[in-house]
C-alpha positions in Angstrom: 46.7 -3.8 10.6 45.5 -2.4 13.9 42.6 -4.0 15.9 40.4 -0.9 15.1 41.2 -1.3 11.3 40.4 -4.9 11.5 37.1 -4.3 13.2 35.9 -1.9 10.7 36.9 -4.2 7.9 35.1 -6.9 9.5 32.1 -4.9 10.1 32.3 -3.7 6.4 32.4 -7.4 5.2 29.5 -8.4 7.2 27.4 -5.3 6.0 28.5 -6.0 2.3 27.5 -9.9 2.7 24.0 -8.9 4.3 23.4 -6.4 1.4 24.3 -9.0 -1.3 22.2 -11.7 0.4 19.2 -9.4 0.9 19.6 -7.6 -2.3 20.2 -10.7 -4.4 17.3 -12.6 -3.1 15.1 -9.6 -3.7 16.5 -9.4 -7.2 16.0 -13.1 -7.8 12.4 -13.1 -6.6 11.5 -10.1 -8.6 13.0 -11.8 -11.6 11.0 -14.7 -11.1 7.8 -12.9 -10.5 8.0 -10.9 -13.8 8.8 -14.3 -15.5 5.9 -16.0 -14.1 3.6 -12.9 -14.9 4.6 -13.1 -18.5 2.9 -16.6 -18.7 -0.5 -15.1 -17.5 -2.9 -13.4 -19.8 -2.8 -9.8 -18.9 0.1 -10.4 -16.2 1.1 -6.6 -16.6 -1.8 -5.9 -14.4 -0.6 -8.1 -11.9 2.7 -6.6 -11.9 1.2 -3.2 -11.6 -0.8 -4.3 -8.6 2.4 -5.6 -6.9 4.1 -2.2 -7.6 1.1 -0.3 -6.1 1.4 -2.6 -3.1 5.0 -2.0 -2.5 4.6 1.9 -2.9 1.7 1.7 -0.3 4.0 -0.3 2.2 7.0 2.2 1.3 4.9 5.3 1.9 3.5 3.9 5.2 6.9 2.9 6.2 8.3 6.2 5.4 5.9 8.1 7.3 6.1 5.9 10.3 10.1 6.2 10.5 9.9 9.9 9.8 7.3 10.2 12.6 9.4 8.4 15.1 12.8 9.8 14.1 11.5 13.4 14.4 10.1 12.7 17.8 13.3 11.2 19.2 15.5 13.8 17.5 13.5 16.7 19.1 14.0 15.0 22.5 17.8 14.5 21.6 17.8 18.3 20.9 17.1 18.6 24.5 20.0 16.6 26.0 22.9 18.4 26.9 25.2 15.5 27.5 25.1 12.1 28.9 27.9 11.0 31.2 28.6 7.3 31.9 30.7 5.9 34.9 33.6 3.7 34.1 35.4 1.8 36.7 39.5 1.3 36.7 40.5 -0.6 39.6 39.3 1.5 42.7 38.8 4.5 40.9 35.5 5.7 39.3 35.9 7.9 36.0 32.9 9.6 34.5 33.1 10.0 30.7 30.8 11.9 28.4 29.3 10.0 25.7 30.2 11.4 22.1 27.5 13.3 20.6 27.6 11.4 17.2 26.8 7.9 19.3 23.8 9.8 20.8 22.5 10.9 17.3 23.1 7.4 16.0 20.9 5.9 18.9 18.5 8.5 18.2 18.2 7.8 14.6 18.4 3.9 15.2 15.6 4.1 17.8 13.3 6.2 15.3 13.9 3.5 12.6 13.1 0.7 15.0 10.0 2.5 16.3 8.8 3.2 12.5 9.3 -0.3 11.6 7.3 -1.7 14.6 4.6 0.8 13.9 4.3 -0.3 10.3 3.9 -3.9 11.0 0.7 -5.6 9.4 0.3 -2.8 6.7 1.0 -5.2 3.8 -2.7 -5.4 2.8 -3.5 -1.8 3.1 -3.0 -1.1 -0.7 -6.0 -3.0 -1.5 -8.1 -0.7 0.9 -6.3 2.3 -0.5 -7.0 1.4 -4.1 -10.8 0.7 -3.5 -11.2 3.9 -1.7 -9.6 5.9 -4.6 -12.6 4.6 -6.8 -15.3 3.1 -4.4 -18.2 1.2 -5.8 -21.9 3.0 -5.9 -24.7 0.5 -5.2 -27.5 3.1 -5.5 -28.8 2.0 -2.1 -28.7 4.0 1.0 -29.0 2.9 4.6 -31.9 4.4 6.4 -30.0 5.7 9.4 -27.2 8.1 7.9 -28.6 7.9 4.4 -25.1 6.9 2.9 -24.5 4.5 -0.1 -23.7 0.9 0.8 -20.6 1.6 -1.3 -19.2 3.9 1.3 -19.2 1.2 3.8 -17.5 -1.2 1.7 -15.0 0.9 -0.2 -14.5 4.2 1.7 -15.1 3.5 5.5 -12.6 0.7 5.9 -9.7 2.9 4.6 -10.9 5.9 6.6 -11.0 3.6 9.8 -7.5 2.2 9.0 -6.0 5.5 8.7 -7.7 6.8 11.9 -6.4 3.5 13.9 -3.1 4.2 12.5 -2.7 7.8 13.5 -4.2 6.8 16.9 -1.5 4.4 17.4 1.3 6.7 16.3 0.0 9.7 18.4 -0.8 7.8 21.5 2.6 5.6 21.5 4.5 8.8 20.8 3.0 10.9 23.6 3.8 8.1 26.1 7.3 7.7 25.0 8.1 11.5 24.7 6.7 12.1 28.2 8.8 9.1 29.6 12.0 10.4 28.1 11.5 13.8 29.1 10.8 12.6 32.7 14.1 10.6 32.4 16.3 13.5 31.4 14.7 15.7 34.0 12.8 18.2 31.7 9.4 17.1 32.9 8.5 16.6 36.5 5.6 16.6 38.7 4.6 18.8 41.6 1.7 17.2 43.2 -0.6 16.8 40.3 0.7 19.6 38.5 3.3 18.9 35.5 6.1 21.2 35.3 8.2 21.2 32.1 10.9 23.1 30.4 9.8 25.4 27.5 11.4 22.9 24.9 9.6 19.7 26.5 6.3 21.7 27.0 6.1 22.5 23.3 7.1 19.3 22.2 4.4 17.2 24.4 1.7 19.8 23.8 2.0 19.4 19.9 2.0 15.6 20.2 -1.0 15.8 22.5 -2.7 18.2 20.2 -2.2 15.8 17.3 -3.7 12.9 19.5 -6.6 15.3 20.2 -7.2 15.7 16.5 -7.1 11.9 15.9 -9.9 11.6 18.4 -11.8 14.4 16.8 -11.7 12.2 13.5 -12.6 9.2 15.3 -15.8 11.0 16.9 -16.7 12.2 13.2 -16.4 8.4 12.0 -18.3 6.9 15.0 -21.8 7.0 13.7 -20.8 5.4 10.6 -18.8 2.8 12.4 -21.8 2.0 14.6 -24.1 1.7 11.7 -21.7 -0.6 10.1 -21.6 -2.9 13.2 -17.9 -2.2 14.2 -19.3 -1.5 17.7 -21.5 -4.6 18.0 -25.3 -5.0 17.1 -26.8 -1.5 16.5 -29.9 -0.7 18.5 -32.1 2.4 18.6 -30.8 3.6 22.1 -27.1 3.3 21.2 -28.0 5.1 18.0 -29.7 7.8 19.7 -26.8 8.4 22.2 -24.0 8.1 19.5 -25.0 10.2 16.7 -25.6 13.5 18.7 -22.9 12.4 21.3 -20.3 12.1 18.5 -20.9 15.8 17.6 -20.5 16.7 21.3 -17.3 14.8 21.5 -15.9 16.4 18.4 -16.8 19.9 19.6 -15.0 19.0 23.1 -12.1 17.5 21.0 -11.3 20.7 19.2 -11.5 22.6 22.4 -9.4 20.2 23.9 -6.6 20.6 21.3 -6.8 24.5 21.6 -6.3 24.1 25.3 -3.5 21.7 24.8 -1.6 24.0 22.4 -2.3 26.9 25.0 -0.6 24.8 27.6 2.3 24.2 25.1 3.1 27.8 24.6 2.0 29.2 28.1 2.0 27.0 31.1 -1.8 26.4 32.0 -2.0 22.9 33.8 -5.7 23.6 35.0 -6.8 24.2 31.6 -5.1 21.2 30.2 -6.6 18.9 32.8 -9.8 20.4 32.5 -10.1 19.9 29.0 -8.9 16.4 28.8 -10.9 15.4 31.8 -14.1 16.7 30.3 -13.4 15.0 27.1 -12.8 11.7 28.7 -15.6 11.7 30.9 -18.0 12.8 28.0 -16.7 10.0 25.8 -17.4 7.5 28.7 -20.8 8.6 28.8 -21.6 8.8 25.3 -19.9 5.5 24.1 -20.3 3.6 27.3 -22.9 4.4 30.0 -25.9 5.6 28.1 -25.9 2.8 25.4 -25.4 0.3 28.1 -28.3 1.7 30.1 -30.8 2.2 27.4 -30.0 -0.8 25.2 -33.4 -2.0 24.1 -34.6 -2.9 20.5 -32.8 -2.8 17.0 -32.6 0.5 15.6 -34.1 -0.3 12.3 -37.2 -2.2 11.2 -37.1 -6.0 10.3 -37.9 -5.2 6.7 -35.0 -2.7 6.0 -32.7 -5.1 8.1 -33.6 -8.2 6.1 -33.2 -6.2 2.8 -29.6 -5.2 3.6 -28.7 -8.9 5.0 -30.1 -10.5 1.6 -28.1 -8.0 -0.4 -24.9 -8.5 1.8 -25.0 -12.4 1.5 -26.5 -12.7 -2.0 -29.3 -14.6 -0.4 -32.2 -13.1 -2.3 -34.4 -16.3 -2.8 -37.8 -16.3 -4.4 -40.6 -18.2 -2.7 -41.6 -20.8 -5.4 -41.2 -24.4 -6.3 -37.9 -25.1 -7.9 -39.6 -27.7 -10.1 -39.6 -31.4 -9.8 -39.9 -34.7 -11.8 -43.1 -35.7 -13.2 -42.8 -39.4 -11.6 -40.9 -41.0 -9.0 -39.1 -43.2 -11.5 -38.0 -40.2 -13.6 -36.7 -38.8 -10.1 -34.8 -42.1 -9.3 -33.2 -42.0 -12.7 -31.6 -38.6 -12.3 -31.0 -38.4 -8.6 -27.4 -39.6 -7.5 -27.3 -42.4 -5.0 -23.4 -42.0 -4.2 -21.4 -38.9 -2.8 -18.3 -37.4 -3.9 -16.1 -38.7 -1.2 -17.2 -42.3 -1.6 -17.2 -42.2 -5.6 -13.4 -40.6 -5.3 -12.4 -43.6 -2.8 -13.9 -46.3 -5.1 -12.4 -44.7 -8.6 -8.8 -44.5 -6.9 -9.0 -48.1 -6.2 -9.6 -48.7 -10.0 -6.7 -50.2 -12.2 -6.9 -47.0 -14.3 -4.8 -45.0 -12.0 -1.8 -45.6 -9.7 -2.4 -46.7 -6.1 -0.7 -43.5 -5.1 -2.7 -40.9 -7.3 -5.1 -39.3 -5.0 -8.4 -37.6 -6.2 -7.8 -34.0 -6.8 -11.5 -33.2 -7.4 -14.8 -34.9 -7.8 -17.9 -33.3 -9.1 -21.4 -34.2 -10.3 -21.5 -34.1 -14.1 -24.6 -32.1 -15.6 -27.7 -34.0 -16.5 -27.3 -36.5 -19.5 -23.9 -35.7 -20.0 -22.9 -39.4 -19.8 -26.3 -40.9 -20.1 -29.6 -41.3 -18.1 -28.2 -42.2 -14.9 -26.2 -39.8 -12.5 -22.4 -39.6 -13.3 -19.6 -38.3 -11.5 -16.2 -36.7 -13.0 -13.1 -37.6 -10.8 -9.7 -36.0 -11.6 -6.4 -37.4 -10.3 -3.6 -35.4 -8.7 0.0 -36.2 -9.1 1.3 -39.4 -7.5 2.4 -39.2 -4.1 5.6 -41.0 -2.8 5.0 -44.1 -0.6 5.3 -43.3 3.1 5.1 -45.4 6.2 2.5 -45.3 8.9 4.2 -42.9 10.8 4.4 -40.4 8.0 8.2 -40.8 7.1 9.1 -41.4 3.4 10.1 -45.0 2.5 13.8 -45.2 1.2 14.1 -45.3 -2.5 11.2 -42.5 -3.1 11.2 -40.3 -6.2 14.2 -38.2 -6.9 14.4 -34.7 -8.3 13.8 -35.6 -11.7 11.0 -38.1 -11.0 9.3 -35.5 -8.5 9.5 -32.5 -10.9 9.7 -33.9 -14.4 8.3 -37.6 -14.2 4.9 -39.1 -13.3 5.0 -37.3 -9.8 4.8 -34.0 -11.6 1.5 -34.7 -13.7 -1.8 -36.3 -13.6 -3.3 -38.8 -15.8 -6.8 -38.5 -17.6 -10.0 -37.8 -15.6 -12.6 -40.7 -15.2 -16.2 -40.5 -15.1 -18.1 -42.8 -12.7 -21.6 -43.7 -13.9 -24.0 -45.0 -11.0 -25.5 -48.3 -11.9 -27.8 -50.8 -10.2 -24.7 -52.7 -9.0 -22.2 -49.8 -8.1 -20.2 -47.6 -10.3 -19.2 -47.9 -13.9 -15.7 -46.3 -14.4 -14.5 -45.2 -17.7 -12.0 -42.5 -19.2 -13.4 -39.1 -20.2 -12.7 -38.2 -23.9 -10.5 -35.3 -23.7 -8.0 -33.7 -26.1 -4.7 -33.9 -23.8 -3.1 -36.9 -22.1 -1.6 -35.3 -19.1 -2.7 -32.5 -16.9 -0.3 -30.3 -15.1 -2.7 -28.0 -13.3 -5.2 -28.5 -10.4 -5.7 -28.9 -6.5 -2.8 -30.9 -4.9 -0.2 -29.7 -7.6 2.0 -28.4 -4.9 5.5 -28.9 -6.5 6.9 -27.0 -9.5 7.2 -29.1 -12.6 9.9 -28.9 -15.4 9.0 -30.3 -18.9 10.3 -30.6 -22.3 8.5 -28.2 -24.6 9.0 -30.3 -27.7 7.4 -33.1 -25.8 4.7 -31.0 -24.3 3.8 -28.3 -26.9 0.8 -27.1 -25.1 3.1 -25.8 -22.2 4.6 -23.2 -24.4 2.4 -20.3 -23.2 2.3 -21.4 -19.4 5.9 -22.4 -18.9 8.7 -20.3 -18.1 11.6 -21.0 -20.4 14.7 -21.9 -18.3 17.5 -20.1 -20.1 20.4 -17.9 -19.5 22.6 -18.1 -16.2 20.8 -15.4 -14.4 17.3 -16.7 -15.0 18.4 -20.0 -13.9 20.1 -18.7 -10.9 17.1 -16.5 -10.1 14.7 -19.4 -10.3 16.9 -21.8 -8.4 17.1 -19.2 -5.6 13.5 -18.5 -5.6 12.3 -22.0 -5.4 15.5 -23.3 -3.3 16.3 -25.8 -6.0 20.0 -25.8 -7.0 19.2 -28.5 -9.8 17.7 -25.6 -11.6 20.7 -23.7 -11.9 22.6 -26.3 -13.8 23.2 -25.9 -17.5 21.4 -29.1 -18.4 18.0 -27.4 -17.6 18.6 -25.0 -20.7 15.7 -25.3 -23.2 13.3 -26.6 -20.5 10.2 -24.9 -19.3 9.2 -24.3 -15.7 5.6 -24.7 -14.5 5.1 -22.6 -11.2 2.3 -22.2 -8.8 0.2 -25.0 -10.3 -2.3 -25.1 -7.4 -5.7 -23.4 -8.6 -6.6 -21.7 -5.4 -2.9 -20.3 -5.1 -2.8 -19.3 -8.6 -6.2 -17.4 -8.5 -5.5 -15.8 -5.2 -2.1 -14.3 -6.3 -3.7 -12.5 -9.2 -6.9 -11.4 -7.0 -5.6 -11.1 -3.5 -8.7 -9.3 -2.3 -10.9 -12.3 -3.0 -10.9 -15.8 -1.3 -11.3 -18.6 -3.7 -13.2 -22.0 -2.8 -12.0 -25.3 -3.8 -12.3 -25.6 -7.4 -14.8 -27.9 -9.4 -13.5 -29.9 -12.2 -15.6 -29.5 -15.7 -15.2 -30.8 -19.2 -16.1 -28.4 -21.9 -15.1 -28.7 -25.7 -13.0 -31.9 -24.9 -10.8 -30.0 -22.5 -10.5 -30.1 -18.6 -11.1 -26.9 -16.7 -11.1 -25.9 -13.2 -13.7 -23.5 -12.0 -13.5 -21.7 -8.8 -15.6 -18.8 -7.3 -13.9 -15.9 -5.8 -15.9 -14.3 -2.6 -15.6 -10.7 -1.6 -16.0 -10.2 2.1 -16.1 -7.6 4.7 -16.5 -7.4 8.5 -18.6 -4.5 8.1 -21.8 -3.6 6.3 -24.8 -1.2 7.5 -27.6 -3.0 9.6 -26.4 -6.5 9.0 -26.0 -8.9 11.7 -22.7 -11.1 11.3 -22.7 -14.8 10.0 -20.0 -17.3 10.6 -18.3 -18.5 7.2 -18.1 -22.3 7.1 -14.6 -23.0 7.7 -13.6 -19.5 8.2 -11.9 -17.7 11.1 -14.1 -14.8 11.8 -17.7 -13.7 11.3 -18.5 -11.6 8.3 -21.4 -9.0 7.5 -20.8 -9.1 3.7 -20.0 -12.0 1.4 -20.8 -12.4 -2.3 -19.3 -14.5 -5.1 -18.0 -11.8 -7.3 -15.6 -13.5 -9.4 -15.1 -16.6 -11.4 -11.5 -18.1 -11.9 -11.1 -20.6 -14.7 -7.9 -22.6 -15.1 -7.0 -25.1 -17.9 -5.7 -28.3 -16.4 -3.4 -29.0 -19.3 -2.1 -25.7 -20.4 -2.5 -23.7 -17.3 -4.4 -20.9 -19.3 -5.7 -18.6 -16.3 -8.6 -16.3 -16.8 -10.7 -14.1 -14.2 -14.3 -13.1 -15.0 -17.0 -11.3 -13.2 -19.3 -13.8 -11.8 -23.0 -14.1 -13.0 -25.0 -11.8 -10.5 -21.7 -10.0 -9.5 -22.5 -6.9 -7.5 -21.1 -3.4 -7.6 -18.1 -4.3 -5.3 -17.0 -6.7 -7.8 -17.6 -4.4 -10.7 -15.3 -1.9 -8.9 -12.6 -4.3 -8.6 -12.9 -5.3 -12.2 -12.6 -1.6 -13.2 -9.7 -1.0 -11.2 -7.9 -4.2 -12.5 -8.9 -4.0 -15.9 -8.5 -5.9 -18.1 -7.2 -8.6 -15.8 -10.8 -9.2 -14.8 -13.1 -9.4 -17.7 -16.8 -9.0 -18.3 -19.0 -11.8 -17.4 -20.4 -11.8 -21.1 -16.9 -12.8 -22.3 -17.1 -16.1 -20.4 -17.0 -18.7 -22.9 -20.5 -20.5 -23.3 -19.2 -23.9 -22.9 -17.9 -22.8 -19.6 -21.0 -20.8 -18.6 -23.3 -23.8 -19.1 -21.1 -25.7 -16.7 -21.2 -23.2 -13.9 -22.2 -24.8 -10.6 -23.9 -22.9 -7.9 -21.4 -21.3 -5.4 -21.1 -23.5 -2.5 -20.0 -20.9 0.1 -22.9 -18.4 -1.2 -25.5 -21.4 -0.8 -24.2 -22.1 2.7 -24.3 -18.5 3.9 -27.8 -18.0 2.3 -29.0 -21.2 4.2 -27.8 -19.6 7.5 -29.4 -16.5 6.6 -32.7 -18.2 5.8 -32.8 -20.0 9.3 -32.0 -16.6 11.0 -34.7 -14.9 9.0 -37.6 -17.3 10.1 -38.6 -15.5 13.4 -42.4 -16.0 12.8 -42.4 -19.7 13.9 -40.3 -22.2 15.7 -36.6 -22.2 14.6 -35.7 -24.0 11.3 -32.9 -26.7 11.5 -31.1 -27.7 8.4 -32.0 -31.5 7.8 -29.9 -33.0 6.6 -27.0 -31.1 8.2 -25.1 -30.4 5.0 -26.2 -29.3 1.8 -26.3 -31.7 -1.2 -26.1 -31.9 -4.9 -28.5 -33.3 -7.4 -29.6 -33.2 -11.0 -33.0 -31.8 -11.5 -35.2 -29.8 -13.9 -36.7 -26.2 -13.3 -40.4 -25.5 -13.7 -39.6 -24.9 -17.4 -38.3 -28.4 -17.9 -34.7 -27.2 -18.3 -32.2 -29.7 -16.6 -29.7 -28.3 -14.1 -27.3 -29.1 -11.5 -28.7 -28.0 -8.2 -27.5 -27.4 -4.7 -30.2 -28.0 -2.1 -30.6 -27.8 1.6 -33.9 -29.0 3.5 -35.3 -27.7 6.8 -37.4 -29.1 9.5 -38.8 -27.5 12.8 -40.7 -28.1 16.0 -40.5 -30.6 18.9 -42.2 -33.1 16.7 -40.0 -32.7 13.5 -42.0 -31.8 10.3 -40.6 -30.6 7.0 -40.8 -26.8 6.7 -38.8 -25.7 3.6 -36.6 -26.7 0.6 -34.0 -24.2 -0.4 -32.5 -24.9 -4.0 -29.9 -22.9 -6.0 -28.8 -23.5 -9.5 -27.0 -21.4 -12.2 -29.4 -20.5 -14.8 -28.7 -18.7 -18.3 -30.1 -15.5 -16.5 -27.6 -15.9 -13.5 -27.7 -17.5 -10.1 -31.5 -18.7 -9.0 -32.5 -19.4 -5.4 -35.8 -20.9 -5.0 -37.5 -21.4 -1.6 -40.4 -24.1 -1.5 -42.6 -24.3 1.6 -45.5 -26.7 1.6 -48.9 -25.4 2.6 -49.3 -28.4 5.0 -47.0 -29.8 7.5 -45.3 -33.0 6.3 -43.7 -35.4 8.7 -39.9 -36.0 8.4 -38.8 -39.5 7.5 -36.4 -41.2 9.8 -32.8 -41.4 8.6 -31.3 -44.7 7.8 -28.9 -46.3 10.5 -25.6 -47.9 9.6 -23.7 -50.7 11.6 -20.4 -52.2 11.9 -20.7 -53.4 8.3 -22.6 -50.6 6.6 -22.8 -46.7 6.6 -25.5 -44.4 5.6 -25.1 -42.3 2.4 -26.2 -38.8 1.8 -30.2 -38.2 2.2 -31.4 -36.2 -0.7 -34.9 -34.3 -0.9 -36.7 -33.2 -3.9 -40.2 -33.0 -5.5 -41.7 -35.8 -7.6 -45.3 -35.4 -8.9 -45.7 -32.5 -6.6 -45.0 -34.5 -3.7 -41.9 -34.5 -1.5 -39.5 -37.5 -2.2 -36.4 -38.5 -0.1 -33.7 -41.0 -1.3 -30.9 -42.4 1.0 -28.6 -45.3 0.2 -27.2 -47.8 2.8 -23.5 -48.6 1.6 -21.4 -51.9 2.4 -18.9 -50.1 4.3 -16.9 -51.7 7.1 -16.0 -49.6 9.8 -12.5 -50.9 10.2 -11.8 -50.1 6.4 -13.9 -47.1 5.4 -14.0 -48.2 1.8 -17.4 -48.6 0.1 -17.9 -52.2 -1.5 -21.3 -51.1 -2.9 -24.8 -50.4 -2.1 -26.5 -52.5 0.2 -30.1 -51.0 -0.1 -32.0 -47.9 -1.3 -34.6 -46.4 1.0 -37.2 -44.0 -0.3 -39.9 -42.1 1.2 -42.9 -40.4 -1.0 -45.5 -38.7 1.0 -46.6 -41.5 3.3 -45.3 -44.4 1.3 -41.9 -45.8 2.5 -40.1 -48.5 0.6 -36.5 -49.9 0.2 -34.8 -52.2 -2.2 -31.5 -53.5 -3.2 -31.4 -51.2 -6.2 -33.0 -47.7 -7.0 -35.3 -49.4 -9.5 -36.4 -52.1 -7.2 -37.2 -49.6 -4.6 -39.2 -47.6 -6.8 -41.2 -50.7 -7.9 -41.9 -51.5 -4.2 -42.9 -47.9 -3.6 -45.3 -47.9 -6.6 -46.7 -51.5 -5.5 -48.0 -49.8 -2.1 -50.9 -47.8 -4.0 -52.7 -45.2 -2.6 -52.2 -41.4 -2.7 -48.8 -39.9 -2.9 -49.0 -37.2 -0.3 -49.3 -37.6 3.4 -50.0 -34.1 4.9 -51.2 -33.7 8.5 -54.8 -32.7 7.9 -55.9 -32.3 11.4 -57.7 -28.9 12.2 -54.6 -27.8 14.3 -52.1 -28.4 11.7 -54.4 -26.8 9.0 -54.7 -23.6 11.4 -50.9 -23.6 11.7 -50.1 -23.8 8.1 -52.9 -21.0 7.5 -51.1 -18.9 10.3 -47.8 -19.3 8.5 -49.1 -18.5 5.1 -50.8 -15.4 6.4 -47.5 -14.2 8.0 -45.8 -14.7 4.7 -48.3 -12.8 2.8 -48.3 -9.9 5.2 -44.5 -9.7 4.7 -44.8 -9.9 1.0 -47.5 -7.0 1.0 -45.4 -4.9 3.2 -42.4 -5.1 1.0 -44.6 -4.4 -2.2 -44.2 -7.9 -3.6 -47.6 -8.3 -5.1 -46.6 -11.5 -7.2 -45.6 -13.5 -4.1 -48.6 -11.8 -2.3 -51.0 -13.1 -4.7 -49.5 -16.6 -5.0 -49.5 -17.0 -1.2 -53.1 -15.7 -0.9 -54.3 -18.2 -3.4 -52.6 -20.9 -1.5 -54.3 -19.7 1.8 -57.8 -19.7 0.1 -57.1 -23.3 -1.2 -56.1 -24.4 2.2 -59.0 -22.9 3.9 -61.7 -24.1 1.2 -62.4 -20.9 0.0 -63.1 -21.4 -3.8 -63.8 -17.6 -4.7 -67.0 -17.9 -6.5 -69.1 -15.0 -6.7 -72.4 -14.7 -4.6 -75.7 -14.8 -6.2 -76.7 -11.4 -7.9 -79.9 -9.5 -7.3 -82.9 -11.2 -8.7 -84.0 -9.9 -12.1 -87.8 -8.5 -12.2 
């Protein structure tokens, strides 16, 4: 075999091997994905969404490669021949490059250009799908009078397509001009371009397409400005951009026509005049004028606050969240411990292995385990023992122990009931004895279906040589390909957040909360729909997020059975039109909120992320007085009753303000039968802020919780026996209480209550000085005026009544005229 044939055979073998590896890997992953989808209820919708995603990526890639290849091929047609010098000793020989090599290079450059241009388009299918059937809120912005659904559903896809077209035409214009300069078809005489007819027609066409893209950008600019894509909108910027965009669009059309004329007949003055005018006008409209006249917001405070409350789901009602009739009743229900300390103590009990961390800890609903506060703690699979440097200790779990043994599943959950002496830990009565799904379940598991019959629905049967090979290739585990795995079931993607995100990739799911309903352990996680654009809305930073957002709502509820892996998606109570639109697009994968089982609906907590963003929005909206500050810094959970006396799990956040801190408000959220409820309680008089408990080298303060008892503000905070060198709580050292002007402490909550009630006197400690009463009256008047302007007569009447009571106006009628 001659060297040329050996070289061709070697290249053919390499190509065949690459195709087999890439194609085989793709086929194996596709087999595994379809097998996993068969274990999910309505998994066919998941597969259909994957097909739409692949189709969108394929179409975008095809367009990019076709665009790049067409432009490079048109330049190639202008090349007569390419000659390269070669040196043989002292002789220099010029050889012409074969046309087939030039053509192959042209096609390769077009493919590489298209691949680079299509990078980062993997998530475009979600924008395209939502734009095909956008949501309709029935609420229009006061500037352009467009529905909110346009900004959340249609505008993102329009902006994405515009940006893609702008990148494609701008880069193609630059590359084509450089290539024609390189081959000599384009040159400059002074400032005037001189090009061959072939090059001029090509460059003129590409520049005309760039001009059309700029026209499209000018048409979209007002909506982008209102949506916040160009920063915070003010009146001057709005007055400059809206009419200016029409001017830019008109000039853009004229520039496109001038460019086409230059491409047909060489008119360089017309070309430079048109593009120069367009660029100068764009600089003036979008840069100079808004910068000079930037003044005040473009919309009123009431309209802006309305859209911000809608965008962040922070539509609170100014009312009391309820409270306890007595201090003793409050201390019997308010938790003293917090989730992290409870998990640490429970982990050290003999009921769990020392290497089984807590997968989740949650406060149980009121009276679920007795009169005192109780916590539900769920274990994760055992972890292998490791050294201090993180390296594994020899003799750790082998493959069978990691994927089939106790390291693959978790034990029963435990309940930690708060007592006067600490925590009483006991198993929770549930049907199942082992749990396979939850946070921290990162490894796949293999189980015997006869031993664990509950896994028949969620497990992938490992049967047949091809399925074993596909699963082994996908999971990179050669043991799965062996024949002894026949008849077993594979449990894959067992982490709750990862499992739900794969089914609904357009939502971000928070850390799941464990609940026990109908003697089964479930994981509940809220899915948030977010967007960086929304009309008139100022951005807020998500706690733990990467970028600020202008829209964030809890739209979905994902539930996963910890034992069987049964996974369901529902519309969340209070879901908005955006979530409803996604549910319509992915029906029946996302089910209606009414189909959520009652046992789970009664255990729904208030969405943590939604509450934190609502607290930020509340702080930002308080512009009538000194800035509000969260106090304590993080939200806290508690068991309380609403004004109707129904017990709920609440999430609360208190606020203070002023140089001399005083209590200004309490934001509380709960999930009622009617949906999410958010209450804001602001006392009519200033209340002093109690000092926080200080720790030491042997003690550490717990979470301060504030609530209402007998109409008076109550605070509770524990001091834990927690050495700094260890960080493990040994118990409660003391409990500190404040109730109005009374301050007490005791070794237990009951002792602290007894000491508090023994002080006597009134329960309230408001600042009744004239200046404090005047400040409180001013704040009430401002809030009443805002309620009247918003048309909320109920809130206005309540605030007006509080204002009259504060000022001592009893509302008695004056004496009537004397009767004769």
